[in-house]
N, C-alpha and C positions, 0 to 999 in steps of 0.2 A: 400585548401581542396575542392573537388567538392561536389555538392549537393548530389550525390549518396552515398558518404561516410557518409554524415551527417544523411541521412534517410534510410540507407541501411538495408537489412536484413528482408524484409517482404516476407512471403510465401503466395502464392495465395490460396493454399489448406492447411487445418489444420487437421492433423491426431490426433487421440485420443490414448494416451498411457494407457495401463492397469494400469501401476504404479500409475498414477495420480488419480485413483479411480473414474473416470467418464466414462460415455458412451454417445452415441449420444442422448439418451432420456433426458439427463440432461442439454443440452444446452438451454438457459442460460438466466438468468434474466437481466443481464447487460454485455455487451461486448464492448471492445475498444482496441485500440493500444496505446502504450506509447513509447515515445522517451525521453531518459534522457541524460542530459549534466551537467557538473560542470563548472560554470562560475564565474569570479570575481564579486565582488559587484559592481564595476564600470560598467562592461558589463551588469549586471542584471538591473541596473538603466536605461541604454541606451535602452535595449530591452523593458523595461516597457514603456518608452516614445514612442517607435515606435509602440507599441500595442494600444495606446490610440485612434488612428484614427479608429480602428475597434472593439476593445474589451472594456468591462466595468468591474469594480471590481464586484465580486460576492457579495451576500447579506451580507457576513460576513467580507469583506475586505474594508478598508477605501480608499477613492480616492488617498490618499498619499502613498498607498501601505502597510499601517499598517495591519498586518494579524491577524490570530487567532491561538490558540494552538490546535494541533492535538495530541492525546494520543492513544497509542495502547499497548495492552498486547498480545504478541505472545505466542501461545501454541506450545509445541514440545515434542518429546519423550526424554527419558533420554539421548540418544545418539545424540540428536539434528538432527534427520534425515531430517526434513523439511528444516532447515537452511543449512545443508550440501548438499541438493539437489541443492540449489542455488549456493553454493561454487563450486560444481562439474559441473555446467553448464547444468543440465538436462533441456531439451527443454520442457518437460511436467511435471509440478510440481504444488503443491498447498501450501497455508499457511492457518493456522487457527489463528484468532486474535479477540480480543475484542477492539472496537474502541469507543472513546468518545471525546467530545470537551469541552474545557475550564474547565474540572474537576468538574462540578457541579453535585452532586449526584441526583438532581431532574430531570436532563435531561436524554434522552434515551442513552443507551449503545447498540452498534451494534455488534452482533455476526456475524462475517464475514468469508466466505470461498472465498479466492482469488486464482484463478488458472491461470497458464500460459500454453497455448497449442501452441507450436511454438512461434510465436510473438504476439498472441492474448491474451488479459487479459479478463478473465471471472470472474465476481464477483457476489456473492449472499450475502444478509445480512438481518437480522431481528432485530428490535429494542426491547429491553427488559429493565426492571428496574435493579437497582444495586443489589438488593437481588437475582434476578434470575441469574445474572452473578456468584455470589458466589456459588449458588446451582449447576450450571452446571460445574463450575470449580471443584466442589467437587464430580463430577461423577453422579449427578442426571440427570434423563431424563427430557426433556422439557415438560412443562404444558401450557395449554391455559392461565392460570393466569400469566405466565411469560411475556407475550407479553405486550409491552408498549401501544399498541392500537389494536383494533380489526379489523382494516381495512385490507383487503386482508388476512384474518385469515388463510385459508387453505394453501396458498402459504408460509406464514411466518412460520407456524408450520413445514412445510416441510423443510425449510431451517434449523431450529433448530434441527430437527430429523437428517438431513444429517450431520450437524456440530457435533452432539454427536456421530454419527456412526463413523465418521472419527477420532474423539477424542479417542473413545474406541479402534479402530483398531490399533492405534499407542501407546495406553496407554499414551496419551499426557496430559500434565498439563502445568500450567503457567511457562514460561521460562524467557522472557526478556520484560521489559517495553521499549517503544520507544516514544520519545516526540520531537516535532519540531514546529516551527512557519511557517504557510502557508499563502502565498499571492496568491490569485486566480483571474484570469481574464477570462471572458466568452464573447462570441459573442451574437448577438440578438437571439431571440427564434427560428429562422429558421435554426440555425446551432448548431451542437452538440460538436464542438471542445472546448478545455479548455487548458489554460496555467497556470502553477503554479510555484511559487518560494518557495522553502523550505529552512529555515535557522535555526540555533541554534539547531542542532541535539544533543539530549542527550539520554543516555541509562541507565538502572538500572536493576539489577538482581531481578527476582521475589522472594519474601521472603517466600512464602508459604501461605500468606494471601492476598487476593485481596485488594489493598489499592490505590485507584485512586489518593490520595494526597501524594504518596511516595516522600520523599525529598532526597533520596539517589542517585541522578542523577549524572552521569559523562558526561562531554562534549565530543562529537565525532567530529573531524574536517575532513570533506570530501574535503578539499582543496578549498572550496568556496561555493557558493550558488548552490543548486540543482535545475536545471530547468527541468520541465517535460512538454512535449507537448502531449496532449491526444486527440484522435479523433476516430470516427468510420469509417469503410470502407477505403476511400482514404485520403492521406495526403492533406489537403487544400493547394491551391496554395500559399496563403499568408504565410503559415508555411514554405513551401519550400523556398520562397524568404527570410524569416527571417533567416533560417539556413544558407543560402548562404551569405547573407549580413553580418552576424556576425561571419562567419567562425566557425560554431559550429561543434564539433566532438563528435559523440554519444559515451556514456560510459555506463558501468554497474555500477549502484550506489544503491546496495541493502541496505536499511536502517537497516533492521533486522540483516543482517550479520555484517554490520559496528558496530552496537551497541554490538552485542554478542562478536565480536572480541576484544572489549575493556574491557570485563569483564573476569577476570582471570579464574573464575570457569567455564565459558563457552568456553573460547578460547582453553583450552586443549582438548575439545571434537570436535573441528572443524578441517576440512581438508583444511587449509588455503593456502597451497603453490600455488595451481592453481590460486586462486582468487587474491592473492597479486602480482602475476607475470603477471596478465592480463592487 
């Protein structure tokens, strides 16, 4: 496999689709590109060793690669319109989710809007407390008191306002919990690239009450470890060499879709034929 196949598919210009609910004025608090692959655990370990000469474990990953738990609750319409946008391969789409780490109720919860515009990922998020999550899942509007911290107050309230506007436009509510263990590697402060290995993917149906400690998880097997290469602007040269050296073939690995497809009550609302045959 050539390097172009491994990193193919980047558009130099990114158009904005009305369906995605965004305009030019909304670009963007955080933007990047993501390349995803599924690799064996043996290959994941070999890639990790090759990265050590350039990258370092992030603040939450141990030097031996022991990672941390990432939890998300995805919101969607009754017809799972946001999930189906991924299944159908829409180039311009978005997701609404609540994200938290390690399941500690005293830590912040992040209300996130994650958009894809062609190949670019645009993400906005604001940190809130767990009680604020429950209120906003219940249809309430955001309040200043919901914010976990008052830093960048105006911007974060704007994110919450937009989150709730999109929630209301879809009549969205909690749909699927997603959980996995992440190992993350980062370069020095002068470079923005990031490499992550995600393992032990689990999903659970939302029961109607936000419960960060839900124990009704089912294991989802994506055929191996999910490797993600993340960067802004251009693919770094060392990433290109890594893709070539390890013969990596880019894949679509949507965690929300994978978990929803494993839940009977969600699966019958998904248009899975295209995704399963891709």
